[in-house]
PATIBA-462722 format. One line per field, with one value per atom (N, C-alpha, C): residue in one letter; atom name; x, y, z. Coordinates in nm, 3 decimals. Example, Ala and Ser with C-alpha at 12.3 -4.5 7.8 and 13.67 -1.06 7.14 Angstrom:
res = (A_A_A_S_S_S);
atom = (N_CA_C_N_CA_C);
X = (1.319_1.230_1.320_1.285_1.367_1.290);
Y = (-0.569_-0.450_-0.330_-0.225_-0.106_0.003);
Z = (0.780_0.780_0.780_0.708_0.714_0.787);
% end
This chain:
res = (M_M_M_K_K_K_E_E_E_R_R_R_K_K_K_I_I_I_L_L_L_S_S_S_K_K_K_L_L_L_G_G_G_K_K_K_W_W_W_G_G_G_P_P_P_I_I_I_V_V_V_G_G_G_A_A_A_I_I_I_W_W_W_L_L_L_A_A_A_S_S_S_H_H_H_I_I_I_L_L_L_V_V_V_P_P_P_L_L_L_A_A_A_L_L_L_L_L_L_R_R_R_I_I_I_P_P_P_V_V_V_F_F_F_H_H_H_K_K_K_Y_Y_Y_L_L_L_I_I_I_S_S_S_L_L_L_D_D_D_N_N_N_I_I_I_L_L_L_P_P_P_F_F_F_H_H_H_I_I_I_P_P_P_G_G_G_V_V_V_G_G_G);
atom = (N_CA_C_N_CA_C_N_CA_C_N_CA_C_N_CA_C_N_CA_C_N_CA_C_N_CA_C_N_CA_C_N_CA_C_N_CA_C_N_CA_C_N_CA_C_N_CA_C_N_CA_C_N_CA_C_N_CA_C_N_CA_C_N_CA_C_N_CA_C_N_CA_C_N_CA_C_N_CA_C_N_CA_C_N_CA_C_N_CA_C_N_CA_C_N_CA_C_N_CA_C_N_CA_C_N_CA_C_N_CA_C_N_CA_C_N_CA_C_N_CA_C_N_CA_C_N_CA_C_N_CA_C_N_CA_C_N_CA_C_N_CA_C_N_CA_C_N_CA_C_N_CA_C_N_CA_C_N_CA_C_N_CA_C_N_CA_C_N_CA_C_N_CA_C_N_CA_C_N_CA_C_N_CA_C_N_CA_C_N_CA_C_N_CA_C_N_CA_C);
X = (-9.014_-8.928_-8.812_-8.838_-8.733_-8.634_-8.674_-8.578_-8.505_-8.558_-8.484_-8.366_-8.388_-8.284_-8.167_-8.203_-8.092_-8.004_-8.091_-8.017_-7.928_-7.966_-7.888_-7.778_-7.787_-7.679_-7.537_-7.605_-7.501_-7.427_-7.490_-7.413_-7.367_-7.232_-7.177_-7.159_-7.174_-7.136_-7.257_-7.379_-7.504_-7.494_-7.487_-7.477_-7.372_-7.249_-7.132_-7.178_-7.246_-7.265_-7.391_-7.471_-7.586_-7.541_-7.450_-7.379_-7.310_-7.233_-7.177_-7.272_-7.374_-7.469_-7.544_-7.573_-7.649_-7.559_-7.420_-7.332_-7.326_-7.302_-7.267_-7.383_-7.520_-7.636_-7.700_-7.694_-7.758_-7.651_-7.567_-7.485_-7.377_-7.312_-7.225_-7.297_-7.404_-7.483_-7.509_-7.566_-7.606_-7.486_-7.378_-7.252_-7.201_-7.207_-7.166_-7.254_-7.369_-7.472_-7.442_-7.359_-7.335_-7.212_-7.135_-7.022_-7.052_-7.035_-7.065_-7.031_-6.901_-6.827_-6.914_-6.971_-7.021_-7.165_-7.232_-7.380_-7.342_-7.245_-7.227_-7.209_-7.140_-7.117_-7.245_-7.346_-7.470_-7.559_-7.543_-7.630_-7.566_-7.434_-7.369_-7.406_-7.405_-7.464_-7.595_-7.682_-7.826_-7.853_-7.778_-7.769_-7.730_-7.646_-7.592_-7.686_-7.736_-7.834_-7.956_-8.009_-8.115_-8.246_-8.229_-8.337_-8.337_-8.447_-8.437_-8.425_-8.340_-8.326_-8.396_-8.513_-8.567_-8.512_-8.518_-8.465_-8.309_-8.266_-8.143_-8.164_-8.083_-8.094_-8.206);
Y = (-8.495_-8.600_-8.550_-8.466_-8.411_-8.349_-8.241_-8.174_-8.270_-8.379_-8.474_-8.536_-8.572_-8.611_-8.522_-8.374_-8.293_-8.280_-8.269_-8.256_-8.363_-8.485_-8.599_-8.606_-8.550_-8.541_-8.445_-8.335_-8.228_-8.294_-8.382_-8.451_-8.344_-8.359_-8.265_-8.130_-8.102_-7.978_-7.893_-7.949_-7.870_-7.744_-7.779_-7.675_-7.551_-7.605_-7.509_-7.407_-7.491_-7.392_-7.320_-7.342_-7.266_-7.151_-7.184_-7.070_-6.959_-7.012_-6.925_-6.829_-6.901_-6.817_-6.726_-6.763_-6.674_-6.549_-6.567_-6.461_-6.380_-6.431_-6.343_-6.276_-6.311_-6.246_-6.174_-6.186_-6.105_-6.040_-6.121_-6.067_-5.960_-5.988_-5.892_-5.755_-5.764_-5.630_-5.564_-5.624_-5.542_-5.478_-5.542_-5.515_-5.379_-5.379_-5.275_-5.149_-5.168_-5.068_-4.983_-5.052_-4.993_-4.914_-4.901_-4.818_-4.688_-4.578_-4.447_-4.413_-4.456_-4.416_-4.505_-4.630_-4.696_-4.649_-4.592_-4.524_-4.392_-4.315_-4.203_-4.241_-4.339_-4.398_-4.422_-4.476_-4.521_-4.399_-4.299_-4.185_-4.103_-4.086_-4.031_-4.096_-4.236_-4.332_-4.294_-4.272_-4.252_-4.120_-4.018_-3.908_-3.916_-3.999_-4.032_-4.099_-4.220_-4.310_-4.252_-4.301_-4.238_-4.305_-4.403_-4.455_-4.436_-4.458_-4.445_-4.573_-4.579_-4.684_-4.663_-4.735_-4.709_-4.736_-4.638_-4.643_-4.616_-4.531_-4.468_-4.311_-4.236_-4.096_-4.043);
Z = (-20.285_-20.318_-20.385_-20.496_-20.584_-20.489_-20.387_-20.313_-20.219_-20.182_-20.099_-20.167_-20.301_-20.388_-20.405_-20.420_-20.454_-20.322_-20.202_-20.091_-20.044_-20.079_-20.050_-20.141_-20.261_-20.352_-20.306_-20.250_-20.183_-20.068_-19.991_-19.892_-19.775_-19.725_-19.626_-19.681_-19.832_-19.870_-19.868_-19.858_-19.858_-19.760_-19.614_-19.530_-19.559_-19.601_-19.649_-19.744_-19.859_-19.981_-19.925_-19.866_-19.799_-19.704_-19.637_-19.545_-19.632_-19.745_-19.829_-19.901_-19.953_-20.028_-19.935_-19.822_-19.725_-19.703_-19.664_-19.633_-19.749_-19.873_-19.991_-20.038_-20.013_-20.066_-19.957_-19.838_-19.727_-19.635_-19.568_-19.468_-19.519_-19.638_-19.691_-19.733_-19.814_-19.839_-19.730_-19.615_-19.492_-19.427_-19.420_-19.364_-19.436_-19.559_-19.651_-19.626_-19.610_-19.577_-19.449_-19.365_-19.235_-19.235_-19.343_-19.375_-19.434_-19.378_-19.419_-19.571_-19.598_-19.725_-19.829_-19.821_-19.924_-19.922_-19.808_-19.812_-19.908_-19.885_-19.965_-20.111_-20.141_-20.275_-20.351_-20.276_-20.323_-20.357_-20.258_-20.289_-20.412_-20.427_-20.545_-20.675_-20.664_-20.771_-20.821_-20.705_-20.735_-20.800_-20.784_-20.876_-21.023_-21.048_-21.166_-21.255_-21.193_-21.285_-21.321_-21.439_-21.505_-21.442_-21.345_-21.267_-21.135_-21.047_-20.901_-20.844_-20.744_-20.659_-20.513_-20.501_-20.376_-20.249_-20.163_-20.027_-20.014_-20.127_-20.139_-20.151_-20.085_-20.084_-19.998);
% end
């Protein structure tokens, strides 16, 4: 019931806000990982940082 109330308050902006959130949090990072220069930057950053980033390098 509470979720329904929040969705009704968003009205026509709900899908727009949802699409912007989806693009900014999922699609943009995945697109950046396809760029070789960005991937090389992440690898060099992994060597500098004092902690390990899983899946990089």
